[in-house]
C-alpha positions in Angstrom: -28.9 92.4 30.5 -27.2 93.9 27.7 -29.1 94.8 24.4 -27.6 91.7 22.4 -28.7 89.4 25.1 -31.9 90.7 25.1 -32.5 91.0 21.2 -30.8 86.9 20.7 -33.7 86.2 23.0 -36.1 87.9 21.3 -35.1 86.3 18.0 -35.5 82.9 19.8 -38.6 83.6 22.0 -40.6 84.8 19.1 -39.2 82.2 16.6 -38.3 85.0 14.4 -36.9 84.3 10.7 -35.7 87.3 9.2 -34.3 90.3 10.9 -34.7 93.3 8.9 -32.2 96.2 9.0 -33.8 99.7 8.4 -31.7 103.2 7.6 -32.2 106.0 5.6 -30.1 106.9 2.5 -28.6 110.6 2.0 -31.7 111.7 0.7 -33.7 110.4 3.6 -35.5 107.7 1.8 -36.2 104.8 4.0 -33.8 101.8 2.5 -33.3 98.4 4.7 -31.8 94.8 4.1 -33.3 91.8 5.4 -31.2 88.9 6.7 -31.9 85.0 7.5 -32.0 84.7 11.5 -28.9 82.0 11.1 -26.7 85.2 10.0 -27.6 87.1 13.2 -25.2 86.5 16.1 -23.5 88.4 18.6 -20.7 89.7 16.4 -23.2 91.0 13.5 -25.2 92.9 16.1 -22.1 94.3 17.7 -19.8 94.9 14.4 -22.6 95.4 12.0 -23.4 93.6 8.6 -21.4 94.1 5.1 -23.5 95.2 2.1 -23.3 96.5 -1.2 -24.3 100.3 -1.2 -24.3 101.0 -4.9 -28.1 100.6 -5.7 -28.7 103.3 -3.0 -29.5 106.8 -4.5 -26.9 109.6 -3.7 -23.9 106.9 -2.8 -20.8 105.6 -4.6 -20.1 103.8 -7.7 -20.2 100.0 -7.0 -16.3 99.5 -7.0 -16.5 102.6 -4.1 -19.9 101.4 -2.6 -18.6 98.7 0.3 -20.8 99.7 3.2 -21.2 98.5 7.0 -24.4 98.7 8.6 -24.0 99.1 12.5 -27.4 98.3 14.2 -28.8 101.0 17.2 -29.7 98.2 19.3 -31.9 100.2 21.8 -34.4 100.5 18.5 -35.1 97.0 18.1 -38.7 95.6 18.0 -40.7 92.7 16.7 -42.6 93.9 13.5 -45.2 91.5 12.8 
């Protein structure tokens, strides 16, 4: 079974409401963006999600800060 199908099944089986994408900024500080589960599908898990990185320390100005966050699907887990 693919990682995408496993994650989508985990979301359904656990009645997940939000999916939290966690990452570190250039300085190593933990950051995250939480998405409503209705925005999570195969495409978002494979292609990633777009977000504005201008508030990330050490990144770029707002006019240069559009980012794509591609999840490492093997690291997915339920966080109660």
